C-alpha positions as CSV (number, residue, x, y, z in Angstrom):
1,M,-91.9,-149.9,28.0
2,W,-93.2,-145.9,28.2
3,W,-90.4,-144.9,26.4
4,V,-90.3,-148.3,23.4
5,T,-94.4,-147.7,23.0
6,A,-93.2,-144.5,22.4
7,Q,-90.6,-145.4,19.9
8,K,-92.8,-144.8,16.3
9,N,-90.3,-147.0,14.3
10,G,-89.6,-149.9,17.0
11,A,-86.5,-149.8,19.8
12,S,-82.9,-151.1,19.9
13,A,-81.8,-152.5,22.3
14,L,-78.6,-149.6,21.7
15,G,-81.0,-147.3,21.7
16,L,-82.3,-148.2,25.5
17,Q,-79.1,-148.7,26.7
18,R,-78.1,-144.9,25.8
19,I,-81.4,-143.5,27.0
20,L,-81.4,-145.1,30.5
21,G,-77.3,-145.2,30.6
22,L,-77.2,-148.8,30.4
23,G,-73.5,-149.7,31.1
24,S,-74.2,-153.4,29.9
25,Y,-76.0,-153.6,25.9
26,E,-76.6,-157.1,27.6
27,T,-78.8,-155.9,30.3
28,A,-80.7,-153.7,27.6
29,W,-81.2,-156.7,25.0
30,T,-83.1,-158.4,27.8
31,W,-85.3,-156.1,28.6
32,L,-86.6,-155.7,24.7
33,H,-86.4,-159.7,24.4
34,K,-88.6,-159.7,27.9
35,L,-90.8,-156.4,26.6
36,R,-91.6,-158.6,22.5
37,R,-93.0,-161.6,24.2
38,A,-95.2,-159.3,26.1
39,M,-96.6,-158.2,22.6
40,V,-98.4,-161.1,21.7
41,R,-101.8,-161.1,23.7
42,P,-103.0,-164.8,25.0
43,G,-105.9,-166.1,23.8
44,R,-105.7,-162.7,21.0
45,D,-108.7,-163.3,17.5
46,R,-108.0,-164.5,14.6
47,L,-108.0,-163.1,11.5
48,S,-111.9,-162.4,9.8
49,G,-113.4,-161.4,6.4
50,D,-111.0,-161.7,3.3
51,V,-107.4,-162.3,4.1
52,E,-104.3,-162.0,1.5
53,V,-101.5,-165.0,2.9
54,D,-98.2,-165.4,0.8
55,E,-94.6,-165.7,1.7
56,T,-91.6,-163.6,1.7
57,F,-88.1,-164.1,2.6
58,V,-85.8,-162.1,4.7
59,G,-82.1,-162.7,4.3
60,G,-81.8,-161.1,1.1
61,L,-81.7,-162.7,-2.4
62,E,-80.0,-165.8,-3.1
63,A,-79.5,-166.7,-7.2
64,G,-81.0,-169.9,-8.5
65,G,-84.2,-171.7,-7.2
66,G,-86.6,-170.0,-7.9
67,R,-89.3,-167.6,-5.8
68,R,-90.1,-170.1,-3.0
69,H,-86.4,-171.5,-2.6
70,I,-85.2,-170.4,0.3
71,G,-81.0,-171.4,0.9
72,K,-80.3,-169.3,3.7
73,K,-83.1,-167.3,3.8
74,V,-85.7,-167.1,6.1
75,L,-89.3,-167.6,4.7
76,I,-92.1,-165.9,6.1
77,A,-95.7,-166.2,6.1
78,I,-98.3,-164.0,6.4
79,A,-101.9,-162.8,6.4
80,V,-103.4,-159.8,5.9
81,E,-107.2,-158.8,6.9
82,I,-108.4,-156.4,3.8
83,R,-110.7,-153.3,5.3
84,G,-111.6,-152.1,2.2
85,P,-108.8,-150.1,-0.1
86,A,-106.8,-150.5,3.7
87,L,-105.1,-153.1,5.6
88,G,-106.3,-154.3,9.2
89,R,-104.1,-156.6,11.2
90,I,-101.7,-158.2,10.4
91,R,-100.1,-162.4,11.2
92,L,-96.9,-163.1,10.5
93,Q,-94.6,-166.6,11.4
94,P,-91.4,-168.0,10.3
95,I,-92.3,-171.3,8.3
96,R,-89.6,-174.0,7.1
97,D,-90.6,-173.7,3.9
98,S,-93.8,-173.3,1.1
99,S,-95.4,-176.8,1.6
100,A,-99.0,-177.3,2.7
101,E,-97.7,-179.0,5.7
102,S,-96.3,-175.5,6.5
103,L,-99.1,-172.8,4.8
104,L,-102.0,-174.8,6.0
105,P,-100.8,-175.0,10.1
106,F,-100.2,-170.8,9.6
107,V,-103.4,-169.8,7.9
108,Q,-105.5,-172.1,10.3
109,E,-104.3,-170.2,13.4
110,A,-103.7,-167.0,11.7
111,V,-107.2,-167.2,10.3
112,T,-110.7,-167.6,12.0
113,V,-112.4,-171.0,9.6
114,G,-115.1,-169.5,7.1
115,S,-113.3,-166.8,6.3
116,R,-112.2,-165.8,2.8
117,V,-108.5,-166.5,1.8
118,I,-106.7,-164.8,-1.5
119,T,-103.4,-166.4,-2.2
120,D,-101.7,-167.1,-5.9
121,G,-102.0,-170.2,-7.2
122,W,-99.6,-172.5,-5.6
123,P,-100.7,-176.1,-5.1
124,A,-100.2,-175.7,-1.2
125,Y,-102.8,-173.7,-0.7
126,F,-105.2,-176.0,-2.5
127,G,-106.1,-177.9,0.9
128,L,-107.7,-174.7,2.3
129,T,-111.4,-175.2,1.2
130,A,-111.0,-178.9,2.7
131,A,-110.1,-176.5,5.8
132,G,-113.2,-174.9,5.9
133,Y,-111.8,-171.8,4.0
134,L,-113.6,-169.8,1.4
135,H,-110.5,-170.4,-1.2
136,K,-110.0,-167.8,-4.4
137,R,-106.8,-168.0,-6.1
138,H,-104.9,-165.2,-7.7
139,V,-103.6,-166.1,-10.5
140,I,-100.5,-165.1,-12.6
141,R,-101.4,-165.2,-16.5
142,G,-98.8,-163.3,-17.9
143,G,-99.0,-159.9,-19.9
144,G,-97.3,-158.2,-17.1
145,E,-99.1,-159.1,-14.1
146,S,-97.1,-159.8,-11.1
147,A,-97.4,-160.7,-7.2
148,D,-97.4,-157.2,-6.9
149,T,-100.5,-156.0,-8.2
150,L,-102.3,-160.1,-7.3
151,L,-101.9,-159.3,-3.5
152,P,-101.1,-155.7,-2.9
153,R,-101.3,-156.0,0.9
154,V,-99.3,-158.6,1.7
155,H,-96.5,-157.5,-0.5
156,R,-97.9,-153.5,1.1
157,V,-96.4,-155.2,4.4
158,A,-93.5,-157.2,3.6
159,S,-92.5,-154.2,1.6
160,L,-92.6,-152.3,5.5
161,L,-91.2,-155.3,7.9
162,K,-88.0,-155.5,5.5
163,R,-87.5,-151.8,6.0
164,W,-88.5,-152.1,9.4
165,L,-85.8,-154.9,10.2
166,L,-82.8,-152.7,7.8
167,G,-83.8,-148.9,9.7
168,T,-84.2,-149.9,13.5
169,H,-82.4,-153.2,13.8
170,Q,-79.6,-153.1,10.9
171,G,-81.2,-156.3,8.3
172,R,-80.1,-158.7,10.3
173,P,-81.5,-159.8,13.3
174,E,-80.4,-163.3,14.8
175,R,-82.5,-166.0,13.1
176,A,-83.6,-168.1,16.9
177,H,-84.1,-164.7,17.6
178,L,-86.3,-163.3,14.3
179,P,-89.9,-164.4,15.6
180,Y,-90.1,-162.0,18.5
181,Y,-89.2,-159.2,15.9
182,L,-91.9,-160.2,13.9
183,D,-94.2,-160.3,17.4
184,E,-92.5,-156.7,17.8
185,F,-93.7,-155.3,14.4
186,T,-97.0,-156.8,14.7
187,F,-98.0,-155.0,17.3
188,R,-96.8,-152.0,16.2
189,F,-98.5,-152.5,13.0
190,N,-101.8,-153.5,14.2
191,R,-101.9,-149.9,16.6
192,R,-100.6,-147.7,14.2
193,T,-103.8,-146.2,13.6
194,S,-103.7,-145.3,17.2
195,R,-103.5,-141.3,18.2
196,Y,-102.3,-141.8,21.4
197,R,-99.2,-143.6,22.9
198,G,-100.1,-143.9,26.0
199,L,-103.1,-146.7,24.9
200,L,-99.7,-148.9,23.3
201,F,-97.8,-148.2,27.2
202,H,-101.1,-149.5,28.6
203,R,-101.3,-152.5,26.4
204,L,-98.1,-153.3,26.9
205,V,-98.1,-153.2,30.9
206,Q,-101.2,-155.2,30.8
207,Q,-100.1,-158.1,29.0
208,A,-96.4,-158.4,30.3
209,V,-98.4,-159.4,33.9
210,A,-100.0,-161.8,31.4
211,V,-97.2,-164.2,30.3
212,A,-94.5,-165.8,31.6
213,P,-91.1,-165.3,33.8
214,V,-89.0,-166.3,30.7
215,P,-85.3,-166.3,31.7
216,Y,-82.1,-165.1,30.7
217,R,-80.8,-168.9,29.2
218,R,-83.7,-169.0,27.0
219,L,-83.5,-165.7,25.9
220,V,-80.4,-166.5,24.6
221,G,-81.9,-169.2,23.5
222,G,-84.3,-168.3,21.5
223,T,-87.1,-171.0,22.4
224,H,-90.3,-170.1,20.8
225,A,-91.8,-172.7,20.2
226,A,-91.4,-172.8,24.4
227,R,-94.3,-170.5,24.2
228,T,-97.6,-170.5,25.5
229,T,-98.8,-167.7,22.8
230,T,-98.3,-167.7,19.1
231,S,-97.0,-164.9,17.2
232,G,-98.9,-162.6,16.3
233,H,-101.3,-159.9,18.1
234,T,-105.0,-158.5,18.0
């Protein structure tokens, strides 16, 4: 646990196997995935205030289909608190598609009702007002504007996430286990300003005793839906 939390840019199974001299990669992989499940605090607070929401793809670009065409990629919903010019806490979650049936439940789970949710002009977000949110739409109207400039915090997080996946996990975590890598990224991001690594260690220990055991057969299967808590972390 200390080694995992001491790695500023994330931990890999190969790195854990090497530092502890483990004879089995499978053992290191299992330990890391057990810890990733402990990086989600049961009953965590939702994001609040002004929150940017958008989606991004993990898995590279494919020709055709438009910006929200999924293909073989994984679509990730992102919510980021606005803290003046800075970024607050985040939530990340894989979603099936960019429909209202996928995006609205993500917002409801990630963001406190009554908060102001800032999105682009995608019609799937139109139901946010009826769901109890203050909805502000930033619509691209030409003139050289891009989604990056309209929702800068979300796109900053998306860029950091992809760089982290590429640098720490060679950019290709298995699809079934991707939600847990998102949990780790969120855990680290939301504590990025902590001056003391020891506080992260103690937090992970506290949460490790609060989550249910996960047998290896469930780890291998990537049964994310079977968890009692959801992706993201306060």
